[in-house]
N, C-alpha and C positions, 0 to 999 in steps of 0.2 A: 512432684512440685512442692515447693516450700510449704504451701498452705496445707497440703495433705500430711506432710511430715509433722507440722506443728499440731494438727488435729490428733495424729497418732500419738505424739509424745504427751498429750494431755492425759491419756489414759494408760499408757505404758511407759516404763522407764528402761525398756531394752531396745537395742537396735533391731529393726525390722529384717535386716539382711543377715547378720551374723549372730544375733541374739546376745551380744555383749551388753553388759549393764552400762547405761549412760549415767551422767552426773545425776545423783538422786534428787537433789533440791532444786537444781537449775538445769533441766535437760536441754533448754534451748541455747544454753551458753555457748556450745561448740558448733552451732549451725553457722556455716559461712557461705557466702555467695560465690558462685562459680562464674566469674567474669567472662572467661573464654566461652563457656557453654552459653551464656546469656548472648554474647556477640554473635555466635553461630545461629542461634534460634532467631534473633533479630534479623539476620541476613536471609534466613530460609523462609521465614513467614512475612510476606509483604504487609506492611501497615501495622504490624504488631507493636513496634516501638512507639509509634505515634498514638495508638489507642491506649497504651500503658500510660504514656504521658498525660493523655486526656483524662484517664481514670484518676491519676494522682491529683491532677489539678481540681477535678470535681470533688474529690475527697476533702481536700483542704478548704475549698469554697463552701461546701456544705456544712462545715464546722466553724467557718468564720476565722480560719487561721491563715497566716501568711506563710507561704513557702519560701524559705530563705535559701537561695541558690548562689548568691554572689556576695562576698563581704563587701560592705560599703566602703567606698573611698580608697581601696587598695590598688585597683588597676586603673591607672591613668595614663594617658599618652604623654610622653615627655621623657625626661631623664632624671637621674639622681646625682647626688654629689660625687659619686665614685665614677661617674661617666657611663654606667651601664644603662641602656635604654629600657624604658617601661614599654609594655605593649598591652593592647586590649585583648581580651579572651572571652570567648563565648561559653560561659559556665553551663548553659542549658544543654550543651552537647558533651559535656565532660563526664568522665567516669566518676562515680562516688564510691569510695573504699570504706571498709571498716577501719576503726582507729588503730587497730593492732597490726594492720598490714604494712608491708614494705614495698617500695618501688625501686627499680634500678634505672638510673638515667645515664644515657650515653652522651658524653661531651664531645663536641666537634668544634674545632676552632674555624671561625668565619674569617676568611681572609680579607684584609683591607690594606690599602696602600701604606698606612703608617705602622701596622703591626707585623710587617714581613720579617723583622729582625728577632722577634721573640721566639723562644724555644717551643718545641712541641710538648704538649702535656704528657706528663709521666704516667698519670693515672687517668684512663679515659672514661672509666665508669664510676658512678657514685651511687651507693645504696643508702636510702634514707627512709625514715618513717613517712607515711602519707600526712602526718601532721606537721611535718616541716614546712615552713613558709618560704616564700621566694627570698625574703630578706635573709633568711639562714643560708640558702644556697648562694646568694650573692656574696655573703661573707666568706664562704668556703672558696669560691672561685676567685675572689680578690686576694686571698692569702696564697694562692697557687702561683 
C-alpha cells in the first residue's frame, strides 16, 4: 500500500523489489496512483470506498479545512453562446487524477433532426491533459 511505501522510502532510497536507486532528493516524486487497481479493490471490498470517503471528510473536518471538490460556478444547467448545452455533474463520484496524467476521450455524434446533414467526425478520439477544462474541449469541438 502507499503508506507502507512512503514509510519505506523515508529510510531507504532504493526500490524494495529491484534494488534500483530512486530519486535521491525526492523519492516520492515518482509515486503514482493506480486507478485501475483502486477501482478493482473498491469493487471487491464492500463499503471500502464509502469508508475512505468518510475518513477523508473526517480528516478535513478535524483540521478545520474545506475540501474543494467542485469548481464554483462552472457547471450550470442551460446553454452557452455556441449552442452547446451545459450539464450538471456529480464531482463527488468523479476520479481525481494527478496533474501530469492524460485522458483519452471518445467523441460520438449524437443524432438530432437538424444535424443529419453534417459529416462524420474524422478523428473520433481526443487525448488531452487532465488539466484541460471543458471550455478548451468546447473550442476544439467547435472548430471541427
